[in-house]
Phi, psi and omega in degrees: 000133178284147180273144172292149180303313176224095186303135177276144181251331179216160173202143179263133176234121176051041177084004179244128181273119181257142169279131182256127178232125174250119184239156187285343182205167180126197176296163183303313181189161180214140175230123178287154177292139177305142180090351177257227182294330181053059175241138175246120185247130175239116183246030177233138181308115184291354178260026173237164178299317178297323178294319177297316178298318179298316180298317178295316181303310182289326176295323177295320176298317181295325180286325181211085189297336185268002178293143181297141181303318181298321179292316178298316182297313181296312182295317182295323178293315179298312181292316180299313179295322178298310180297321179298316180294331176285347176103013179291122180213161173277129180284143176292151178284000000 
C-alpha cells in the first residue's frame, strides 16, 4: 500500500471529529455513529478505485449517519468512479 504524503489522523464531518485509520486489511470500511467512538476506518488501498469509493462511502456515513445504505452505496460509487476517471490518485512521495 502506498503511503499518503502526509497521513491524516482526524477529520471533522458535520461537526463531529473522527479519528481516521487506514489499515492494510479487513472489511472495506467502517464508520462509527456520531457521539460514540467516532472512528472512520478504511481497509482498502486508497490508491485504487475501490479504495477511493470506500473513502467516499465512509465519509458520506460520517456526514449523514442516518442516510440509507443503498443511497450511500450508489452515490459513493458514482462519485468515486467519476473522480477516478478525472485522474484523482494519491501522489507518490
